[in-house]
C-alpha positions in Angstrom: 53.2 87.0 121.0 55.9 88.4 120.7 56.9 91.6 122.8 59.1 94.1 121.2 61.6 95.7 123.3 63.1 99.0 122.9 67.1 99.7 123.4 68.1 99.3 127.3 64.8 97.3 128.1 65.1 94.3 130.4 62.5 91.9 130.4 62.8 88.2 132.5 62.5 85.5 130.4 62.4 82.3 132.2 60.2 83.6 134.9 57.7 84.4 132.2 58.6 81.4 130.1 58.2 78.1 132.7 60.1 75.0 131.4 62.2 77.7 129.1 65.9 76.0 129.2 67.2 76.1 125.2 66.5 79.5 123.0 67.3 80.2 119.6 68.7 84.0 119.1 68.4 85.0 115.3 70.0 87.8 114.1 69.3 89.6 111.0 70.3 92.5 108.8 69.9 94.2 105.4 73.1 96.4 103.7 71.9 99.5 102.1 72.1 100.2 98.8 74.8 102.6 99.0 76.8 100.2 99.9 80.0 100.9 97.8 80.0 97.8 96.3 82.3 95.3 98.4 80.9 92.3 100.1 79.4 92.4 103.3 80.4 90.2 105.8 78.7 90.3 109.2 79.3 87.8 112.0 77.1 87.1 115.2 79.6 86.3 118.0 78.7 85.5 122.0 80.9 86.3 125.1 80.0 84.2 128.2 81.5 87.0 130.9 82.1 86.0 134.8 80.7 88.1 137.7 83.4 90.5 136.4 81.7 91.2 132.7 84.7 89.8 131.5 85.4 86.4 129.6 88.6 84.3 130.5 89.5 82.1 127.6 88.8 81.4 124.3 86.2 78.9 126.0 84.0 82.1 126.5 84.0 83.3 123.3 81.7 82.0 120.6 82.3 82.6 117.3 82.7 81.6 113.6 86.1 80.2 114.5 84.9 78.4 117.6 81.5 77.2 117.5 80.4 75.9 120.7 81.1 76.2 124.3 80.8 74.3 127.5 79.6 71.4 125.7 76.8 73.3 124.0 75.8 75.8 126.5 76.2 78.4 123.5 76.4 76.8 119.8 76.9 78.9 116.3 75.1 77.2 113.7 77.1 78.7 111.4 78.8 81.8 109.4 76.4 83.2 106.9 78.6 85.4 104.5 76.2 87.0 102.4 73.4 88.1 104.8 71.2 87.1 101.7 67.7 86.6 102.2 64.8 87.4 104.7 64.8 86.2 108.3 67.7 84.9 110.2 71.0 85.7 108.7 72.8 84.1 111.8 71.5 82.2 114.8 73.0 80.9 117.8 71.6 78.3 120.6 71.7 79.2 124.4 70.9 76.2 126.6 70.4 77.9 130.0 70.6 74.4 131.9 74.3 74.0 130.5 75.5 77.3 131.4 78.1 76.9 134.1 77.2 78.3 137.5 80.2 80.7 136.9 79.3 82.3 133.8 76.5 85.5 134.8 76.0 86.8 131.1 76.2 85.6 127.6 76.3 88.9 125.4 75.5 88.2 122.1 77.2 90.8 119.2 77.4 91.2 115.8 80.7 92.3 113.7 81.5 93.2 110.2 84.1 91.1 109.1 87.4 93.5 108.0 84.8 96.3 107.9 87.3 99.1 109.2 89.9 97.7 106.1 87.2 97.7 104.0 85.4 101.3 104.8 82.3 99.1 106.0 80.1 100.4 108.8 77.1 99.5 110.4 75.7 103.4 109.0 75.4 101.0 106.0 73.6 98.1 107.6 70.0 98.9 107.9 66.8 96.5 109.7 68.8 95.1 111.9 67.2 92.7 114.7 67.9 90.5 117.0 64.7 87.9 118.2 64.5 85.1 120.8 62.9 81.8 119.9 61.8 78.9 122.4 63.9 76.0 121.1 61.2 73.6 121.6 58.6 75.0 119.5 60.2 77.8 117.5 57.9 79.7 119.0 59.4 84.0 119.2 59.1 85.2 122.5 60.4 88.8 122.1 62.3 90.9 119.1 64.6 93.8 119.4 65.5 95.9 116.2 68.6 97.7 116.1 67.2 101.3 114.7 69.4 103.6 112.5 71.6 105.2 115.4 75.1 104.0 114.4 77.4 105.6 111.1 81.0 104.7 112.2 80.7 101.6 114.2 81.6 98.1 112.6 80.8 96.2 115.8 77.5 96.3 117.9 76.5 94.7 121.4 72.5 93.3 120.4 71.8 92.1 123.4 72.8 90.5 126.8 71.1 87.8 129.0 71.2 87.4 132.4 71.4 85.6 135.6 69.3 86.7 138.3 68.9 83.9 140.9 67.8 81.0 139.3 66.0 82.8 136.4 67.5 84.2 133.4 66.4 87.7 131.6 67.5 89.6 128.5 68.5 93.1 128.1 68.2 94.9 124.7 72.1 96.9 124.5 72.6 98.3 121.3 75.8 99.4 121.8 78.7 100.4 118.9 82.1 100.3 119.1 84.6 101.1 116.2 87.8 98.8 116.0 85.5 95.4 115.0 86.2 92.3 116.4 89.5 92.9 117.8 87.4 96.3 120.3 85.0 93.8 121.6 87.5 91.1 122.7 89.4 93.8 124.2 86.0 95.1 125.8 84.6 91.7 127.4 88.7 91.5 128.5 90.2 88.6 125.6 93.7 89.3 124.4 93.8 90.0 120.1 
């Protein structure tokens, strides 16, 4: 049974699912009909964060030009440039057993590619969600529907996985940024 979370909620992921080591993070969205006629390209990214909440190098950043970090600890399955169709538009796979001990959080984000220059923002996006499924059997464990809380933002932190002792937990974040991918990179400690 899928657990539906609200913004800010946390859930113990590995303790309540014994044996869970690898998850598929599916992200999806629709574009509103009044989008302005220019194609939207939304991009999922993952930031692997150290104890201070910052990424230290490009190895700590997974996106369409750097698909795999730390030998498969986090892997992006590829860029979907249109978001067409139902279900997940992009996926990121997280293998908790391969995440190095110096990484304490994995932030999952979505940005609008060239959103500022195209006049696009999350106010024109609807039905945005993140879902987490057990990679071994595809069983959906939890889902967070983002809602319609954004207007001018071009980047959103959807969720974070974080270490708690030997277990991994999930937090629904839903925090928006203006400035797209560059703003997110700066927020997480990377130079652009």
